[in-house]
N, C-alpha and C positions, 0 to 999 in steps of 0.2 A: 566231481559231479554231484551233485544234490541230490536225495531222491524226497520228494515230498508225497501227501496222500493226499493227498487231495483228490412248411409242402404248396385257346377261344374255344369255345363251344362248351357252355355250359349243359352238363344233361343232369345230374343229381347232387344233390345237396344233403350232406349229412353233417351229425356233430357226435362227438366221441371223443371221450376222454376216459384218465384215470384215475381214480380218488384225490380229486382237485377240484377246484370252484370253477377254475380254469377249463373252458371248450375251443375246439376248433370246429370251424365252418370251410369242408373240401369239397371242390367239384374236379370230377373225374370223367373222362373220355380215353378212349382207343382211338392212336394214332391211325395204326398199322399194323398186318398181318406178318409177321416175317418169315424168312425160311425155316423147315424143320431145325428143332434141335434151338439150342442157342448161344452159339459162339461166336462172340465177337465185344465191340466196343460199344459206347456212347462219348459225345464230345460235341461243345458248344463254344460257337465263337459267334459275334457279329451278326445275331439273328438268325443263323442257321445251325440247323442241329445237323451233326454226322453219327453215322453209325455205319461200323465195320460190320459183312458176315462172313468169316472166317473160311467157312467151307464152299462157297461161293466163288470168291475171289472179288467180292466187291463192297462198292460203296455209295452209301445213300448223302445224299443231304436234303434237307426238310427245310422247306422258309413255307412263310404264309402264302405266296405266290404257287408255289407248285413242290415236285417232287424229284429229282434226277438223281439218275443210276450212272456210277463210274465204274467199269469192269476191268481188274487187271489182267492182262493178256499175259499166256505163255505159250509154250511149246506142248502140246499134249504127248508129244514123244518122250518126253523127259518126264523125269521124277519130282523134276521143282515144281514145287503149286506156290504162288503169292500169298494165299493165307495172309490177309491185311487183318492188321491190330490197334496196336496203338497210336492214337493221333495226337498231334501238337500243332498250336497254329503260332505265325511269324508273319506282321502283314496282312498281306494278301496270297501266304502260301499255306498250305496244310502238309505238315509232312506226315507220312504214314509209313509205319515201320512192318514190313512183310516178312514173317516171321518163319515164312518157309523157304525165304531164299536172303538172297546178299545185299541187296538192295532195300534205298529208304529211296519212296517215292512223294516228289514234290509236286505236290496239286495246285494250281492256279484257284481259287475260290470264287473268281468272279467268274471265270468261263467252267469251272469246274473240269477242265482237262490239264492232261499230261503237261508239268511244264520241265520236267528233267525226273529221269532215272539217275542216282546216285549209288555205284558200285562201292562197296562197303569192305573188298577185298585189300587188301587179305588180312587186315587188322579183324573183322568181325566178321563170323559165317551164316548169320543168324539175329537178325536184332530186336531187341525187344522190348526193354523199357526206355521210353522219351521225356527228356525231361531239358528246361529253357533257362536261361541265367541271361539276361538280357539280349543280346544276339548270338548267343555262343548254346547249340542245341547237342547234349549230348545224350549218346547212342548205346546202351548197354546190351552186351551178349551174354547169354547164358553159356552158350558152348564154350568160348575163347575163353570165358570169367574177365572180358574187359571190356574198356568206356573209351568210345572215341568221340573227338571233339568234332564241329560239323560249325561254320561260319552261315549263320542263317540268312544272312545278307547277302554274301559273296559266293555263297554255296562250296566252297573250298573246306577241304579234311584239314582237320589240325590235330592235335598230339594224341596218342590212346595211352590208358594205362591200366595196371590193374586191378579189377572191380573187388576180389575175392569171390569166394563159389557164389551161383548162382544168382546174379542180380535182376530180379525180377520184377521189382515196381522201383521208382525212383521218383525224387523230388531236388530242389535244389533251392537254397534259402542263406542269403548272407553268406557268399562264397563258397558253401557247404554241397557236398550232395548226401540227402538221406537214403537209404538203400533198403530194401528188404531182399533178405540176399537169403539166400539156400544151399547147402552144400546137396541135397537128394531135395529135387523140386515136387517130387511124389509124395513127400512126407511134410507137410507142413508145419507139424509139430520143432523141426528141427530149423524153424527159419529165426535168423536174428537180424538186428537194422545196424548197420554199419554207417558211420559217418565219416566220409573223407574228403581233402582240402580239394575243391574243384578242378583247382589249376596244377597240384602237382600229384595227386592221387593218394595222399599221406593219409593214412589210417588215424582217425581219430577218436576215435568210439565205436565199439562192437558191443552193442548192448545184448547181452543172451538171455533169454528168459528164465531159465533155470538159477541162475546166479542171483535172479532176485525173488526166490519164489513162485516165481510163475509160469504156467504152461506152454503161451505164447501160441501160436500160429497166427501170425502177422496178416491178413486178409486183403489189408488196403492203407496205401497213404494218400496225405492230403496234407498241403499247403496253405495257410490261412495266408487273406491278402497282409496282411501285418509280417509274415516272417516265419509265426510258430508252425511249425510241424505235429503234426496228429497218425496215430499209426494206431489200426486197431487190432486187439489183440482178442480173438474168437472165443477161443478157448477159455480164456478169464473174464471174457465179457468185461473187458476195459478197452478203456482210451487212454493211448501214452501221448503226453501233450510234453513235446521236446523245445525248449529255447534254443532259438540257433545259436544265438551268441556265448551263453555260458554251459549249453549242453543238457542241463538242469533238467531232469522227468519231473511232472506232476501226472497221476494216476488218478483218473476219472470214471468212477464203474457205472456201469452201463444197466438199462432195463433188458435190452435186449438178448437173444438167446443165442444168433446164430448172425453177428454181425458181418458184412459183407463190402457197403460201401459209405463213405461218407462225404459229404458236402457243405457250403456255408449259405445261408439266404438270410436277407435282411439281418445280419448279424448273428444268426442264431446256427450254431456245427446242428445237423441234421443226421443219424444214421440210418441206412439201411439197414431191415433185420429180417433175414430169412425166413423165422421163424421156425420151428420144428414140425417134422410131418407125424413123425413118430407121438409124438407127444400133445398132437393135434394143436400147437400152437400156431396162428396166423402170422402171416409177414406184416409188418408195421413198417411206420418211420418214427425214430424216437428225435424229439427235440431236445435233445441233452439238458440245456441247461434249465427249462421246465420238467425237467423229469416226465416226459408225456409222451405216449405212442398212439399211435395213430392207425386202425385196424387197414391194413390193404385190400384185405379179404372183403371186407364189411362197405368197403365204398365203392369199391370196383364191381360188387356181385360177384364173388368169386374169379374173377377175370383175373388178378393178378396172381399168377401161381410162383413160387419158387424165383423170385426176381433175381436177378445176377448185377444191375449196374444202372446208376443213375447219375445224372446230370443237372443242373439249373441252369436258370438263364435270370438275367439281369432283372426282369420283368416279374419275377417272383413265380415262373412256372418249374413246375420238375418232370422231369423225363425217366420213366423207368422202363429197364430189360427186363422181362419173365417169360416163363412160360405160358402158355393160356389154359387157365383152368386144371384141372387132373390131366388133360391131355399132354402129354410130354413131348409127342411130334410136334407141335406149333409152340409158335412165341410169338408176341404181341411187345407193342412200343405203346407206353401210355403216357398220357399226362395229367397232371396231379396241379390244379390252378389253383389260386383266391385261399391258400392256407393263410387262414389267418384267427389269434385268438378271439375270442368273442366272451361277453360276460355273460352269467346262466347259474341263477339260483340252483339250478338242477342238475346234478351232475350224471349224464348217462355212461354205464359202465359198456366195457367191451361186450 
């Protein structure tokens, strides 16, 4: 392995930039108030934005026409709570992992009704991360340290194999599984990046930060449409780019202070940065290849605070999940649209 050094409803328009003659125009609006706290995830597919509310056992689908809710049922007399978290789609099915139980829930995206609950025992006890390669769904479990395959078309269970310690996030690319792995989930600095053969589970690479003079804390993983895999190394303020064929890695320095999410839009990689409360650094969106940051606090008039997740749509919208202002008990779902570079002879700093 070789190492190389190597953003509907227009409310307000702002121009923000950093030490460059390129500026950005962006529109912002708050879409929804979420439940107290900020626990859950985001997913976008076929014109619908989905988000989970882990503590409320709730899945919500937002389209141009309506907002629909699906509640995961459970027996209140038992300790088990569904706690929906990760999502991934195949055809008209949305697969939702319930980290509090042993089920994968299959939701029909046309009706937003439960198609099937699939019992993942005995192989898994609490599904966590999901990845899809063709019609093969990979489901990981931090408890059993295993990965189970599922045919996304027939819904039949397949093989299982050892995933190594704590498979918390993963993507599939070129017949390989790229896994953020942690022997101690509460200690993010101990995370490594494991690459496994997707069919046999054979380990092909275990990228350990300390062995490369890095501090780590891998906060997010993303597969680009072309196949390249990107891992955010928060402590190093760096993006690791992995070639899926050769497993060569390129290190891309970031401006972000605390990067937590990554997407691609219009051919550009965009990183979500939480900023720093102690240092009074605002949350931003960093356009990686232009080395520019868009001040989310400024364009949202301080509504976006401590963001935790983002997704993008093919028509150029970015959706962000965050706390609402400095009220830590409120959370919101926001939309950023019309993020486009414009010419400007005057540079406006943050």
